[in-house]
C-alpha positions in Angstrom: 2.1 -88.2 -151.0 5.8 -87.4 -149.7 8.4 -90.0 -149.8 8.7 -90.4 -146.0 4.9 -91.0 -145.6 5.1 -93.3 -148.4 7.8 -95.4 -146.5 6.0 -95.1 -143.3 2.8 -96.7 -145.0 4.9 -99.4 -146.9 6.7 -100.4 -143.6 3.3 -100.6 -141.6 1.8 -102.8 -144.4 4.6 -105.2 -144.0 5.3 -105.1 -140.1 1.8 -105.0 -138.7 0.8 -108.2 -140.4 4.1 -110.0 -139.6 3.8 -109.0 -135.9 0.1 -110.3 -135.8 1.3 -113.6 -137.4 3.9 -114.1 -134.7 1.3 -113.4 -132.1 -1.4 -115.7 -133.5 0.9 -118.3 -134.5 2.0 -118.8 -130.9 5.0 -120.3 -129.1 7.8 -120.7 -129.6 7.7 -118.2 -132.8 6.2 -115.7 -130.5 9.0 -116.0 -128.0 11.7 -115.7 -130.5 9.9 -112.5 -131.8 9.6 -111.0 -128.5 13.1 -111.7 -127.5 14.4 -110.1 -130.8 12.3 -106.9 -130.2 13.9 -106.8 -126.5 17.4 -107.1 -127.9 16.9 -104.6 -130.7 15.0 -101.9 -128.5 17.7 -102.5 -125.7 20.5 -101.7 -128.0 18.6 -98.5 -129.3 18.1 -97.6 -125.6 21.8 -98.2 -125.0 22.9 -96.2 -127.9 20.7 -93.2 -127.2 21.2 -93.0 -123.3 24.7 -94.3 -122.7 26.6 -92.4 -120.1 23.3 -90.8 -118.8 22.2 -91.1 -115.2 18.9 -92.8 -116.2 20.6 -95.3 -118.4 20.1 -98.6 -116.1 16.6 -97.5 -115.1 15.6 -97.7 -118.8 16.9 -101.4 -119.1 15.2 -102.2 -115.7 11.9 -100.9 -117.1 12.5 -102.6 -120.5 13.0 -106.1 -118.7 9.8 -105.3 -116.8 7.9 -104.6 -119.8 9.0 -107.6 -121.8 8.5 -109.9 -118.9 5.0 -108.5 -118.7 4.6 -109.1 -122.4 5.0 -112.9 -121.8 2.8 -113.0 -118.8 0.0 -111.1 -120.8 0.4 -113.3 -123.7 -0.5 -116.4 -121.6 -3.0 -114.4 -119.4 -6.0 -116.7 -119.0 -4.6 -119.0 -121.6 -5.8 -116.6 -124.2 -3.4 -114.6 -126.5 -6.4 -112.2 -127.3 -5.7 -110.0 -124.3 -2.2 -109.3 -125.7 -3.5 -108.8 -129.1 -6.1 -106.3 -128.0 -3.5 -104.4 -126.2 -1.3 -104.2 -129.2 -4.4 -103.3 -131.3 -5.0 -100.5 -129.0 -1.7 -99.0 -129.1 -1.3 -99.2 -132.8 -4.8 -97.6 -133.5 -3.9 -94.9 -131.0 -0.8 -94.2 -132.8 -2.4 -94.1 -136.3 -5.5 -92.2 -135.1 -3.1 -89.7 -133.5 -0.9 -89.3 -136.7 -4.1 -89.1 -139.2 -6.1 -86.8 -137.1 -3.2 -84.6 -136.0 -2.2 -84.2 -139.7 -5.6 -83.3 -141.0 -6.9 -80.9 -138.0 -3.6 -80.0 -136.4 -4.5 -77.4 -133.6 -2.9 -76.8 -130.3 0.0 -78.8 -129.2 -0.2 -81.0 -126.0 3.5 -80.5 -125.1 6.6 -79.1 -126.3 8.4 -82.3 -125.5 6.7 -83.9 -128.5 5.8 -81.1 -130.7 3.9 -83.1 -133.3 1.3 -84.3 -130.6 -1.9 -82.3 -130.7 -5.2 -82.4 -128.8 -6.7 -83.3 -132.2 -4.5 -86.2 -132.6 -5.2 -87.5 -129.0 -9.0 -87.3 -129.5 -8.4 -89.1 -133.0 -6.3 -91.9 -131.2 -9.2 -92.4 -128.8 -11.8 -92.4 -131.4 -10.0 -95.0 -133.8 -9.0 -97.2 -130.9 -12.8 -97.4 -129.8 -13.7 -98.3 -133.5 -10.9 -100.9 -134.0 -11.4 -102.6 -130.6 -15.3 -102.5 -131.0 -14.7 -104.7 -134.4 -12.1 -106.8 -132.6 -14.4 -107.5 -129.6 -17.4 -108.4 -132.0 -15.3 -111.0 -133.7 -13.7 -112.6 -130.6 -16.1 -111.5 -127.8 -13.3 -110.6 -125.7 -15.2 -108.5 -123.1 -17.7 -111.5 -122.1 -14.6 -113.4 -120.6 -12.9 -110.7 -118.5 -14.9 -107.4 -118.2 -18.1 -107.0 -116.3 -19.9 -104.7 -118.7 -19.2 -103.0 -122.0 -18.6 -99.8 -120.1 -15.7 -101.6 -118.2 -14.3 -102.6 -121.5 -14.5 -99.0 -122.8 -12.8 -97.7 -119.9 -10.0 -100.2 -120.2 -9.5 -99.2 -123.8 -9.4 -95.6 -122.9 -7.1 -96.1 -120.0 -4.5 -98.2 -122.1 -4.8 -95.7 -125.1 -3.9 -92.9 -122.5 -0.9 -94.6 -121.2 0.3 -95.4 -124.6 0.2 -91.9 -125.4 2.0 -90.9 -122.2 4.6 -93.6 -123.2 5.2 -91.9 -126.5 5.7 -88.4 -124.8 7.9 -90.0 -122.2 10.5 -91.7 -124.8 10.2 -88.3 -126.6 11.4 -86.6 -123.7 14.7 -89.0 -123.3 15.1 -88.4 -127.0 15.4 -84.6 -126.6 17.7 -85.1 -123.6 19.9 -87.4 -125.9 19.4 -84.8 -128.6 18.3 -87.3 -131.3 15.0 -87.3 -133.5 14.8 -91.1 -133.8 16.1 -94.1 -131.7 17.2 -95.9 -134.8 16.9 -96.4 -138.6 15.9 -100.0 -138.8 12.3 -99.3 -139.9 12.1 -97.0 -143.0 9.8 -94.1 -142.5 9.6 -94.7 -138.7 12.9 -94.8 -137.4 14.0 -97.1 -134.8 12.1 -99.9 -133.0 11.8 -97.9 -129.8 10.3 -95.1 -131.7 7.3 -97.6 -132.7 6.9 -99.4 -129.5 7.3 -96.6 -127.2 3.7 -96.6 -126.1 3.5 -100.4 -125.9 6.5 -100.7 -123.5 4.3 -98.6 -121.1 0.8 -99.8 -122.0 1.8 -103.7 -121.7 2.8 -103.8 -118.1 -0.1 -101.4 -117.1 -2.6 -103.6 -119.0 -1.3 -106.8 -117.2 -1.4 -105.1 -113.9 -5.0 -104.0 -114.4 -6.3 -107.5 -115.6 -4.1 -109.3 -112.9 -5.8 -107.2 -110.0 -9.2 -107.6 -111.6 -10.4 -103.9 -111.4 -12.9 -104.5 -114.0 
């Protein structure tokens, strides 16, 4: 196991339970946590995109994302919806990383050269497994979704948006000629590197739930 992978695993072991603690613990800790994430990711966006034509649009979208985070967190007076979206994004990222490393294969796009079709499929697979366990523990699908099929479609859609978010942020990093948005998380880079999929998946999820498609 190389040094960077060891750092990545150790950081995840610390940060994921910590994030879950703030989500489950609830207000006001959750609001403080989200606000700090907003400040850090906004600063990273500022550093990577200052003097660029898309600079202000990134901030507008960031504000929209974190506003959606608050709204999704209190949606139906149940934080489990927000938590489920976070689990989808994390498991998509983990599945993509593991399956991509093991099976490699064709690249999805030159924008993000580490993204492979095997990783994409692995992201979907691990997400379905994790959310199936999560749903069996909390019966999330019973309260919102009309059927198990609707719940699966929702999971796959959010996972897809999360993967697209990752690619979009990678595109802006290439425009800025940087590898990582920061160095705050050992083995991962910046905070924006880790929540790139979430900043797209969260507003998308809130919109889908709000208009009650499923």
